C-alpha positions in Angstrom: 49.8 27.7 8.5 47.1 28.6 11.1 48.1 30.1 14.4 48.8 27.8 17.4 46.0 26.6 19.5 46.4 26.7 23.2 47.0 22.9 23.9 48.5 21.7 20.6 50.4 22.6 17.5 48.7 24.4 14.5 47.2 22.2 11.8 48.2 22.6 8.1 46.7 20.8 5.1 49.5 18.2 4.8 49.2 17.1 8.5 45.4 17.2 8.2 45.5 15.0 5.0 47.9 12.5 6.7 45.7 12.2 9.8 42.5 11.9 7.6 44.2 9.1 5.6 45.2 7.3 8.8 42.0 7.7 10.9 39.4 8.5 8.4 37.0 11.4 8.1 35.3 11.2 11.5 37.2 13.3 13.9 36.0 11.1 16.8 38.4 8.5 15.7 41.4 10.8 15.7 43.9 11.1 18.6 42.6 13.3 21.3 45.6 15.8 21.1 44.9 16.3 17.4 41.1 16.8 17.5 40.9 20.4 18.5 43.4 21.7 15.9 41.7 19.3 13.3 38.2 20.7 14.1 39.6 24.2 13.6 41.2 23.3 10.3 38.2 21.3 9.1 36.1 24.5 8.8 38.5 25.7 6.0 37.8 25.1 2.4 40.9 22.7 2.1 39.8 20.9 5.2 36.3 20.3 3.9 37.7 18.8 0.7 40.0 16.5 2.6 37.2 15.6 4.9 34.8 14.8 2.0 37.4 12.5 0.4 38.1 10.7 3.7 34.4 10.4 4.3 33.8 8.8 1.0 36.6 6.3 1.6 35.1 5.6 5.0 31.6 4.9 3.5 33.1 2.5 1.0 35.1 0.7 3.7 32.1 0.4 6.0 29.9 -1.0 3.3 32.5 -3.7 2.5 31.5 -7.2 3.9 33.1 -10.6 3.5 30.6 -13.3 2.6 31.0 -16.5 4.6 32.5 -19.5 2.6 30.2 -21.9 1.0 29.7 -25.4 2.0 31.9 -26.8 -0.7 34.9 -24.7 0.1 34.4 -25.5 3.9 34.2 -29.2 3.1 37.3 -29.1 0.8 39.3 -27.4 3.6 38.2 -30.0 6.1 39.1 -32.8 3.7 42.6 -31.4 3.0 43.2 -30.7 6.7 42.2 -34.3 7.6 44.5 -35.7 4.9 47.3 -33.5 6.1 46.8 -34.8 9.7 46.8 -38.4 8.6 50.0 -37.9 6.6 51.7 -36.3 9.6 50.7 -39.2 11.9 52.2 -41.7 9.3 55.4 -39.7 9.1 55.8 -39.6 12.9 55.2 -43.3 13.1 57.7 -43.9 10.3 60.3 -41.8 12.1 59.6 -43.5 15.4 60.2 -46.9 13.8 63.4 -45.7 12.2 64.6 -44.4 15.5 63.9 -47.6 17.4 65.7 -49.6 14.6 68.7 -47.2 15.0 68.6 -47.7 18.8 68.5 -51.5 18.4 71.4 -51.3 15.9 73.4 -49.1 18.2 72.8 -51.5 21.1 74.0 -54.5 19.0 77.1 -52.8 17.9 77.9 -51.6 21.5 77.2 -55.2 22.8 79.5 -56.7 20.2 82.2 -54.2 21.1 81.8 -54.9 24.7 82.0 -58.7 24.2 85.0 -58.3 21.9 86.9 -56.3 24.5 85.9 -58.1 27.6 86.3 -61.7 26.4 89.9 -62.9 26.7 91.4 -64.6 23.7 91.1 -68.4 24.5 92.9 -71.2 22.7 90.6 -73.8 21.4 90.6 -77.0 23.4 89.8 -79.2 20.3 91.8 -80.2 17.3 90.6 -78.9 14.0 90.6 -81.5 11.4 91.8 -80.8 7.9 91.8 -82.8 4.8 94.8 -85.0 5.6 93.9 -85.7 9.2 91.8 -88.7 10.4 90.7 -89.8 13.8 93.7 -91.9 14.2 96.3 -89.3 13.2 97.7 -87.5 10.2 97.4 -89.6 7.0 99.0 -87.2 4.6 102.1 -87.8 2.5 104.3 -85.7 4.7 103.4 -87.5 7.9 105.8 -89.9 9.6 104.6 -93.5 9.3 105.1 -95.5 12.4 104.9 -99.2 11.8 103.8 -101.2 14.9 105.0 -104.6 15.4 102.3 -107.0 15.5 
């Protein structure tokens, strides 16, 4: 280990390599508190080797560029997105209709329950005719026959 520098801790090869891996070979990108110790260690043989390796990696990363997408890819992305939006609108409309039908059904059931509870049970005021009844009375075999004198 090198001796401590006035403002910061001493730099060793392990710490220098970790910082070079994180921030690259250019010491201007490193944290300010580490720069002075790193500059002192970079002049050593191990520091120069680590700096060269980090510099090579920096060069490779700096030369990398992403090509813009082609028109075919751009068009297919827009078509898929448009199809997705139309499908979402249809689903929303379907769920809205289902919700309105559910609200209507709930209202009908609530109205039926209210009418059933509120309406008193009333006796019918008309006579229900069955198979043996006539307009003139019961004509069945069990009925009492009343003969009128003419």
